[in-house]
C-alpha positions as CSV (number, residue, x, y, z in Angstrom):
1,M,-5.8,12.7,-20.6
2,I,-7.4,9.3,-20.2
3,K,-10.4,8.9,-22.5
4,I,-13.6,7.7,-20.7
5,H,-15.9,5.4,-22.7
6,P,-19.6,6.5,-22.7
7,G,-20.5,3.2,-20.9
8,Y,-18.0,3.7,-18.2
9,A,-20.3,5.1,-15.5
10,L,-22.9,2.4,-16.2
11,Y,-20.2,-0.3,-15.9
12,E,-18.9,1.3,-12.7
13,R,-22.4,1.2,-11.1
14,Q,-22.8,-2.5,-12.1
15,L,-19.4,-3.4,-10.5
16,K,-20.3,-1.5,-7.3
17,R,-23.6,-3.5,-7.0
18,E,-21.7,-6.8,-7.5
19,I,-19.1,-5.8,-4.9
20,S,-21.7,-4.7,-2.4
21,S,-23.4,-8.1,-2.5
22,G,-20.1,-10.0,-1.9
23,R,-18.0,-10.6,1.1
24,P,-16.2,-7.4,2.3
25,I,-12.5,-7.1,1.3
26,E,-10.7,-5.7,4.4
27,H,-7.2,-5.1,3.2
28,V,-5.9,-4.2,-0.3
29,A,-2.2,-3.9,-1.0
30,I,-1.0,-2.2,-4.2
31,I,2.3,-2.3,-6.1
32,L,2.4,1.0,-7.9
33,D,4.2,0.0,-11.1
34,G,4.7,1.7,-14.4
35,N,5.2,5.4,-13.5
36,R,8.3,5.8,-15.6
37,R,7.1,3.7,-18.5
38,F,3.9,5.8,-18.6
39,A,5.9,9.0,-18.7
40,R,8.0,7.7,-21.7
41,K,4.8,6.6,-23.4
42,V,3.3,10.1,-23.3
43,G,6.6,11.9,-23.9
44,L,7.2,13.3,-20.5
45,P,10.5,13.2,-18.4
46,T,10.5,9.9,-16.6
47,I,10.5,11.4,-13.1
48,I,7.3,13.3,-13.9
49,G,5.6,9.9,-14.1
50,H,5.9,9.7,-10.3
51,S,3.9,12.9,-9.9
52,K,1.2,11.5,-12.2
53,G,1.2,8.3,-10.1
54,A,0.7,10.3,-6.9
55,D,-2.4,11.8,-8.4
56,T,-3.7,8.3,-9.0
57,L,-3.0,7.3,-5.4
58,E,-5.2,10.1,-4.1
59,R,-8.0,8.8,-6.2
60,V,-7.5,5.3,-5.0
61,L,-7.8,6.4,-1.4
62,D,-11.2,7.9,-2.3
63,W,-12.2,4.6,-4.0
64,C,-11.3,2.7,-0.8
65,M,-13.5,5.1,1.2
66,D,-16.4,4.6,-1.2
67,L,-16.1,0.7,-1.1
68,K,-15.6,0.8,2.7
69,I,-12.2,-1.0,2.5
70,K,-10.6,-0.8,6.0
71,H,-6.9,-1.1,5.2
72,I,-4.8,0.0,2.2
73,T,-1.1,-0.5,1.9
74,V,0.9,0.9,-1.0
75,Y,4.4,0.1,-2.1
76,A,5.9,3.6,-2.6
77,F,9.6,3.0,-2.3
78,S,11.4,-0.3,-1.9
79,T,14.9,-0.9,-0.5
80,E,16.0,-1.9,-4.0
81,N,14.9,1.6,-5.2
82,F,17.9,3.1,-3.4
83,S,20.0,2.0,-6.4
84,R,18.2,4.5,-8.6
85,S,19.8,7.8,-9.7
86,E,20.3,10.6,-7.2
87,E,18.1,12.8,-9.3
88,E,15.2,10.4,-9.3
89,K,15.6,9.6,-5.6
90,S,15.7,13.3,-4.7
91,Y,12.5,13.9,-6.8
92,L,10.7,11.0,-5.2
93,F,11.7,11.9,-1.6
94,D,10.5,15.5,-2.1
95,L,7.3,14.3,-3.7
96,M,6.6,11.9,-0.8
97,K,7.4,14.6,1.7
98,R,5.0,17.1,0.1
99,K,2.2,14.5,-0.1
100,L,2.6,13.4,3.5
101,L,2.4,17.0,4.7
102,E,-0.7,17.4,2.6
103,L,-2.2,14.3,4.2
104,A,-1.4,15.7,7.7
105,A,-3.4,18.9,7.0
106,S,-6.1,17.4,4.7
107,V,-9.7,18.1,5.7
108,R,-10.7,14.9,3.7
109,I,-8.3,12.8,5.8
110,H,-9.5,14.1,9.1
111,R,-13.2,14.1,8.1
112,N,-12.9,10.4,7.1
113,R,-10.7,9.5,10.1
114,V,-7.9,8.1,8.0
115,K,-4.9,6.9,10.0
116,V,-1.6,7.3,8.0
117,R,1.4,5.2,8.8
118,A,4.7,4.5,7.2
119,I,6.2,1.0,7.2
120,G,9.8,0.0,6.4
121,R,13.3,0.9,7.5
122,I,12.3,4.6,7.9
123,D,15.7,5.5,9.4
124,L,17.3,5.0,6.0
125,L,15.2,7.9,4.5
126,P,16.3,11.5,4.4
127,R,15.7,13.4,7.7
128,D,13.2,15.9,6.3
129,L,11.1,13.0,4.9
130,Q,11.3,11.3,8.3
131,V,10.0,14.5,9.9
132,A,7.1,14.6,7.4
133,I,6.2,11.0,8.2
134,A,6.1,11.8,11.9
135,K,3.8,14.8,11.3
136,A,1.4,12.7,9.2
137,E,1.4,9.9,11.7
138,T,1.0,12.2,14.7
139,A,-1.8,14.2,13.1
140,T,-3.9,11.0,12.4
141,K,-2.8,8.6,15.1
142,I,-6.2,8.6,16.9
143,Y,-8.2,7.6,13.9
144,D,-9.5,4.1,13.2
145,N,-11.9,4.3,10.3
146,I,-9.4,3.6,7.5
147,N,-5.7,2.7,7.8
148,F,-3.5,4.0,5.0
149,N,0.0,2.3,5.2
150,V,2.8,3.7,2.9
151,A,5.7,1.2,2.5
152,M,8.9,3.2,2.2
153,A,12.4,1.8,2.3
154,Y,10.5,-1.4,2.5
155,G,11.5,-5.0,1.7
156,G,9.6,-8.1,2.8
157,Q,12.6,-10.2,3.7
158,G,14.0,-7.2,5.6
159,E,10.8,-6.9,7.5
160,L,11.0,-10.6,8.6
161,A,14.7,-10.2,9.5
162,D,13.9,-7.1,11.6
163,A,11.1,-9.0,13.4
164,V,13.3,-12.0,14.1
165,R,16.1,-9.7,15.4
166,R,13.7,-8.0,17.8
167,L,12.3,-11.3,19.0
168,A,15.9,-12.7,19.5
169,L,16.7,-9.7,21.7
170,Q,13.6,-10.4,23.8
171,V,14.6,-14.0,24.2
172,K,18.2,-13.0,25.1
173,A,17.0,-10.5,27.7
174,G,14.8,-13.3,29.2
175,S,11.5,-11.5,28.7
176,M,10.2,-14.4,26.6
177,R,11.1,-18.0,25.9
178,A,12.2,-19.3,22.5
179,R,9.5,-22.0,22.7
180,D,6.8,-19.4,23.0
181,V,7.6,-17.9,19.6
182,N,4.8,-18.8,17.2
183,E,3.1,-17.3,14.1
184,D,0.9,-14.9,16.0
185,L,3.9,-13.6,18.0
186,I,6.0,-13.0,14.9
187,G,3.1,-11.2,13.3
188,R,3.0,-8.7,16.2
189,Y,6.7,-7.9,15.7
190,L,6.3,-6.8,12.0
191,Y,6.1,-3.2,10.8
192,P,5.3,-0.7,12.1
193,H,7.3,-1.2,15.3
194,N,5.4,1.5,17.4
195,D,1.8,0.5,16.6
196,A,-0.4,-2.5,15.7
197,S,1.1,-4.5,12.8
198,V,-0.3,-4.4,9.3
199,P,-3.0,-7.1,9.1
200,K,-3.2,-10.0,6.7
201,V,-3.9,-9.0,3.1
202,D,-7.0,-10.0,1.1
203,L,-5.8,-8.7,-2.2
204,I,-2.5,-7.6,-3.9
205,I,-2.8,-5.5,-7.0
206,R,0.1,-4.9,-9.4
207,T,-0.2,-2.5,-12.3
208,G,2.1,-2.2,-15.3
209,G,1.9,-5.7,-16.7
210,E,4.4,-7.4,-14.4
211,L,3.4,-10.8,-12.9
212,R,5.3,-10.8,-9.6
213,T,4.8,-9.5,-6.1
214,S,8.4,-8.2,-5.6
215,N,9.0,-9.0,-2.0
216,F,5.9,-7.1,-0.9
217,L,4.2,-8.1,2.4
218,P,5.2,-11.8,2.1
219,W,4.1,-12.7,5.6
220,Q,0.8,-10.9,5.5
221,A,-0.1,-12.1,2.0
222,N,1.5,-15.6,1.6
223,G,0.3,-16.8,5.0
224,N,-3.3,-15.9,4.0
225,E,-5.8,-16.8,1.3
226,C,-4.7,-13.7,-0.6
227,A,-5.8,-13.0,-4.2
228,A,-3.3,-11.5,-6.6
229,Y,-4.5,-9.3,-9.5
230,F,-2.1,-8.3,-12.2
231,C,-3.3,-5.8,-14.8
232,A,-1.8,-4.0,-17.8
233,P,-2.4,-0.3,-17.2
234,Y,0.5,1.7,-16.0
235,W,-0.1,3.1,-12.5
236,P,-1.0,6.7,-13.7
237,E,-3.6,5.1,-16.0
238,F,-5.2,2.9,-13.4
239,R,-9.0,3.6,-13.2
240,K,-11.7,3.0,-10.7
241,V,-13.2,0.2,-12.8
242,D,-9.7,-1.5,-12.8
243,F,-9.7,-1.3,-9.0
244,M,-13.2,-2.6,-8.7
245,R,-12.6,-5.5,-11.0
246,A,-9.6,-6.4,-8.8
247,V,-11.8,-6.3,-5.7
248,R,-14.5,-8.4,-7.4
249,T,-11.9,-11.0,-8.4
250,A,-10.8,-11.3,-4.8
251,Q,-14.4,-11.7,-3.7
252,G,-14.8,-14.5,-6.2
253,R,-11.7,-16.2,-5.0
254,N,-12.9,-16.0,-1.4
255,A,-16.3,-17.5,-2.4
256,S,-14.7,-20.4,-4.2
257,C,-12.5,-21.1,-1.1
258,D,-15.6,-21.3,1.1
259,Q,-17.1,-24.1,-1.1
């Protein structure tokens, strides 16, 4: 259990006041790092760390609702993660399936009009997980209050390659000219393929002490004045004050860029 300092609630209220007075942050992307290291730290089997991390993600979605953040994109499973053990992948795929089905039926999701989408090479995932993704997306497709994007079988370079490939096919078919391809057009061909693309990112958060963005949303983040916030807590330990400090940091960076 995470210990809560007596001054935590007071500090949280202070942070919320500061955030409320700053420029709104529209899109937060999070690299959920440290699940396995957290499990080893507390003496649990490493795969159980992923379940603890899923609990944190549910809380983060509530925090985004509280702070009126419009878009949240989380890095749940990268293309590189396919190299992990069969046992861990099986556990992760089952966990993601269960959570997506919960989202599809969640009163909280429907009450807050949260649109759930998966981004990545979804066809590489197990069939039952693809079915769960489709159910969550179909159940929430009409919503527009909050967009919750889950990156699965995702890699940033792969996303760009897929976009270029689709554009090349359009040019080859004669439905567009090569000279008409520009930054805005490329952006419209990024994930997901059947809906409006993920917008530019204001803030990338990475937990677990690593200082890299690991091929996550390179087009949406690097082509924008995106702030990066790296913090030490493992993902299951990530608290609301950690999240709010990250948002405040992004607001401060935006303010300095305006000067």
